[in-house]
C-alpha positions in Angstrom: -6.4 -15.0 -7.8 -8.1 -11.8 -6.7 -7.1 -9.0 -10.2 -8.0 -5.5 -10.4 -12.3 -5.7 -10.9 -12.4 -8.0 -7.9 -10.4 -5.6 -5.6 -11.9 -2.6 -6.8 -15.4 -3.8 -5.9 -14.0 -4.9 -2.6 -12.5 -1.7 -1.7 -16.0 -0.4 -2.2 -17.8 -2.7 0.0 -14.8 -2.1 2.6 -15.5 1.6 2.7 -18.3 1.0 5.4 -15.3 0.6 7.5 -14.1 4.2 7.2 -14.4 5.8 10.6 -14.3 2.7 12.4 -11.6 1.9 14.8 -10.0 -1.4 15.1 -10.8 -3.1 18.6 -8.9 -6.7 18.4 -6.8 -8.6 16.3 -6.8 -12.5 16.3 -3.9 -13.9 14.6 -4.7 -17.5 13.9 -1.6 -17.8 11.2 1.0 -15.7 12.8 3.0 -15.3 9.2 0.4 -13.8 7.5 1.8 -10.6 9.0 5.0 -8.9 8.0 5.1 -5.9 10.8 8.1 -3.2 9.1 7.9 -1.3 12.3 8.2 -1.6 16.1 5.9 -3.5 18.0 3.6 -6.5 17.4 0.3 -6.2 15.2 -2.0 -6.6 18.1 0.1 -3.3 20.3 0.6 -1.3 16.4 -3.0 -1.9 15.4 -5.4 -1.5 18.7 -7.2 1.8 18.6 -6.1 2.8 15.2 -9.3 4.0 13.0 -9.7 3.4 9.3 -9.3 7.0 7.2 -9.3 5.7 3.9 -8.9 2.5 1.7 -7.5 2.6 -1.6 -6.3 0.0 -4.0 -2.5 -0.2 -6.0 -2.3 -2.9 -8.2 -3.1 -6.0 -6.5 -2.8 -4.5 -3.2 -5.4 -3.3 -0.8 -4.3 -0.5 1.2 -6.3 0.6 4.5 -5.2 4.1 5.5 -5.1 4.2 9.3 -4.4 7.1 11.9 -0.6 6.8 11.2 0.2 3.9 9.8 -0.6 2.1 6.3 -2.3 -1.9 6.6 -1.4 -3.1 3.3 -2.9 -6.4 1.9 -1.9 -8.9 -0.5 -4.3 -11.5 -1.0 -2.1 -13.6 -3.4 -3.7 -17.0 -4.9 -6.4 -18.1 -2.5 -6.9 -15.1 0.2 -10.3 -14.0 0.4 -12.0 -11.2 2.7 -15.5 -11.3 4.5 -17.0 -8.1 6.2 -19.4 -9.4 8.6 -20.9 -9.1 12.4 -22.0 -12.9 12.7 -19.9 -15.5 14.8 -16.9 -16.7 12.8 -18.0 -19.9 10.9 -15.7 -19.4 7.6 -13.2 -21.9 6.3 -9.3 -21.3 6.7 -9.2 -17.7 8.9 -6.0 -16.7 9.2 -6.6 -13.2 10.6 -9.8 -11.5 12.2 -9.3 -7.7 12.7 -12.5 -6.5 15.0 -13.7 -2.9 15.1 -15.9 -1.0 17.9 -19.0 -1.2 15.8 -19.2 -5.0 16.2 -17.9 -5.5 12.6 -15.2 -8.2 11.6 -13.1 -8.4 9.0 -11.8 -11.9 8.3 -9.1 -13.0 6.2 -9.5 -16.2 4.7 -6.5 -18.3 3.0 -6.5 -21.7 2.3 -3.2 -22.2 0.8 -2.0 -19.2 3.6 0.0 -17.5 1.0 -1.3 -14.0 1.4 0.8 -11.5 3.7 -0.3 -8.4 5.5 2.1 -5.3 5.7 1.9 -2.9 8.6 3.9 0.1 7.8 4.4 4.0 7.9 6.1 4.1 4.9 4.4 2.4 1.6 7.8 2.5 0.1 8.9 -0.1 2.2 6.3 -2.6 1.2 8.0 -5.5 -1.5 7.4 -4.1 -4.7 5.3 -1.4 -4.2 7.6 1.2 -5.7 7.9 -0.8 -8.8 4.4 -1.2 -9.6 3.7 0.0 -13.2 0.6 2.2 -14.6 -2.8 1.7 -13.6 -4.9 0.8 -16.5 -7.8 2.5 -15.5 -6.3 5.6 -14.6 -5.6 9.0 -16.5 -2.1 8.1 -16.8 -2.8 4.8 -19.0 -2.9 6.0 -22.9 -2.0 4.4 -26.3 1.0 5.9 -26.4 1.9 4.2 -23.0 0.5 1.2 -23.9 3.1 1.3 -27.3 6.1 2.0 -25.0 5.1 -0.9 -22.8 4.8 -3.4 -25.9 8.4 -2.6 -27.1 8.8 -6.1 -25.6 10.1 -9.0 -27.4 8.1 -11.5 -24.7 4.6 -12.6 -25.5 2.0 -10.0 -25.3 0.2 -12.2 -22.7 3.2 -12.2 -20.3 3.9 -8.5 -20.6 0.3 -7.6 -19.6 0.6 -9.5 -16.7 4.0 -8.1 -15.5 3.3 -6.2 -12.6 6.0 -3.5 -13.3 4.6 -2.7 -16.6 0.8 -2.6 -15.8 -0.4 -3.1 -12.1 -3.7 -4.9 -11.5 -3.8 -7.5 -14.2 -3.5 -11.0 -13.9 -3.9 -14.2 -15.9 -8.0 -14.8 -16.0 -8.5 -11.1 -17.3 -5.6 -10.8 -19.6 -7.1 -13.8 -21.3 -10.3 -12.0 -21.6 -8.9 -8.9 -22.8 -6.9 -11.0 -25.8 -9.7 -12.5 -26.7 -12.0 -9.3 -27.0 -9.0 -8.0 -28.9 -8.6 -11.0 -31.0 -4.9 -11.4 -30.2 -2.7 -14.7 -30.0 -1.4 -14.3 -26.1 1.8 -16.4 -27.6 2.6 -13.5 -30.3 5.4 -10.8 -29.6 4.3 -7.8 -27.5 6.9 -5.6 -30.1 5.2 -6.9 -33.2 2.0 -5.1 -33.1 1.1 -2.5 -35.4 -0.7 0.9 -34.0 -4.2 -0.2 -35.1 -4.0 -3.5 -33.2 -2.3 -1.0 -29.9 -5.6 1.0 -30.4 -7.7 -1.6 -30.2 -5.8 -3.8 -27.4 -6.0 -0.6 -25.6 -9.9 -0.2 -25.9 -10.3 -4.1 -24.9 -8.3 -3.2 -21.6 -10.5 -0.7 -20.6 -13.9 -2.6 -22.0 -13.1 -6.0 -20.2 -11.6 -4.1 -16.7 -15.0 -1.7 -16.7 -17.2 -4.3 -17.6 -15.6 -6.9 -14.9 -16.3 -4.0 -12.1 -19.8 -3.7 -13.2 -20.5 -7.4 -13.5 -19.3 -7.6 -9.7 -20.6 -4.5 -8.5 -24.3 -5.9 -9.6 -23.6 -9.5 -7.8 -25.2 -9.6 -4.0 -22.9 -11.3 -1.5 -20.1 -10.4 0.4 -17.0 -10.9 -2.0 -15.6 -14.0 0.0 -15.9 -16.5 -3.3 -14.2 -15.7 -6.1 -16.9 -14.8 -9.4 -15.5 -15.6 -12.7 -18.8 -17.4 -14.4 -19.3 -14.3 -16.5 -16.3 -14.3 -18.2 -16.4 -15.6 -21.9 -13.2 -17.6 -22.3 -11.1 -17.5 -19.1 -12.0 -21.2 -17.4 -14.0 -22.3 -20.0 -12.2 -25.1 -21.7 -14.4 -27.3 -24.1 -17.1 -25.1 -24.3 -18.7 -22.9 -27.1 -16.9 -19.8 -28.4 -19.8 -17.1 -27.9 -18.5 -15.4 -31.1 -17.7 -17.8 -33.7 -18.8 -21.3 -32.1 -15.5 -23.0 -31.8 -14.5 -25.2 -29.0 -12.5 -23.0 -26.4 -9.1 -24.6 -25.9 -6.4 -24.5 -22.8 -2.7 -23.9 -23.6 0.4 -22.6 -22.1 2.0 -19.5 -22.3 5.4 -19.3 -20.6 4.2 -22.1 -18.1 0.6 -19.9 -17.3 -2.7 -21.8 -18.2 -4.2 -20.0 -20.6 -7.8 -20.2 -22.5 -8.2 -19.1 -26.2 -10.3 -19.2 -28.7 -8.0 -20.8 -31.6 -10.3 -19.3 -34.4 -11.1 -16.2 -33.3 -7.6 -15.5 -31.8 -5.5 -17.3 -34.7 -4.2 -20.0 -32.4 -2.5 -22.7 -34.3 -3.0 -25.9 -32.4 -1.1 -28.2 -31.4 1.7 -25.7 -30.2 
């Protein structure tokens, strides 16, 4: 699932569409669209210029002339910006532009959603999104308030109503960097640990953006090979050499270093 670093780099690469105008909308899987105003996707999007592209949490937001096109890529949604004929697998929507460029939305599980609205507040969960972790509003004090929660710290950090944009992969990396057991109660951490966790959040997210920005390609494939523990079950911890283990935290697959993060196994 695309997370904050993936979507931030994708947003930057999509900026080439700013100033371009939608000329055609091909809909290959109609349930992808959620039109929150009157009309069909083809009728309301035709001739709409792209004014700006932003991100909020895990949402990509295309600001058009009088509308918003909001993409929630969910688990398997991917985007590809191209001028070549369509050879992609699992396309659900193709948006054509006057420049000849096409934005292809691919989603083999067909879980992603594209909302069309004139008011972002109508987009489900938009008004409930928490603080952006790379914004000026996010601070040690804000994180301290978020962590006054009895749930496991991994669950709290991936709660989009608390912090927007962090998902399963990057929270594994953040907790590894901070040497925190993901099953630990969020409200059990002391002030020093909270400061270190805050620094880990910023470090891991910014490093993710940097790593992805340096990669060539169109971001149509999920890139996770630079992560240190997530998806590395059975490999050696780069810090201590212990074997990385896969556990569950509230039914979520989680990767940890049992030694660095003080995770007792089996548990």
